[in-house]
N, C-alpha and C positions, 0 to 999 in steps of 0.2 A: 551738599547733598547728603541726606541721611541714609542709613542702611535700609530703612523701610522704603524710601523713594527708589533706591537702586533696585531692590527686590521687586517692587511693582513695575518698574520700567522693563526689567528683564523677563518677568513672568506673565505680564498681561497680554491678552489677545494671542494666546498660543495657537499655532496652526492646527486645523482640524485633522489633517492627514498625518500629523506627527512630525517628528524631527529625525532627519537621517543621521546626523552626527551632532553631539553636544558641542564640540569645538566650533564647528561651522555656525551653528545656531547662535552660540554665545558671541562669536565674532561679529555676526550680522547685527545682533541686537545692540552690541556696544557701539557700533558705527551709526545705526539708524535711530536708536531711541534715546541715547544719552545727549545732554546738552553740549553745545560746542565748547571747545577749550577756551579759557579766557585769553585774551590777547596779551602778548608780552608788552610791557611798558618800557620805554627808554629810560625812565627815571629810576627803575629798580636798581638797587645797589647790590653788588656781589656779596656773598657771605663773608664774614671776617676770616682772615687766615688764622690757622691754629697757632697757638703760642709755641715757642721753640722748646726743644727738650732741655731739661736742666738736671743737674746732679742733686740727688736727695740729700738734705741736711740731717736726716734721721740716722739712727744707729745701724750697725751692720755693714755689709759690704757695699761699696759704692755702686749705685745704679742710677740710670737716667729715667725720667718720666716726663710726661707732658702735663703741666698743671692746667686745671680748669679755670683758674683765675690767676691774674698776674702776681698777686701777693703770696700765693701758696709756694712753700719751699720744701715741704715734706710730703712724701707719698702716704696715702691712707694707712696701709698696713704698718708702716714704720711708726706712725703716731700711736696706733693701738699697742704695738710692742714696747714702745717707750713708756707708756702709761701702765704697763702690766706690773704687778708686784714682783720685786726681785728677791725677796727672802721670806723667811717665816714670819707670820704675823702674830 
C-alpha cells in the first residue's frame, strides 16, 4: 500500500459533524478502512540469527563487535585508523 493510498483511505468521506478526537477517529479508520492483514504462512522461515561477537583484529585496545558478514574480522573504525597516514609525507 502506498502512502497515497493510505492517505486516501484515512481522509475520504469525512463525517459532516466533525471528529471528537483525532485518536479515536484514526483508530476507527485504521480498523474499518484498511485491508485485512495478510495471513501467516506455515512455510515462512524465521530470520537468521545474528553472528556471534568476535574480537577485532585491528589496531588499538581489544574490543568485540558483531560482524555483518562471516568473513569480516575488523571493525569499521579500526580499518580507517589502520589506513591513516602515520608520519609526515
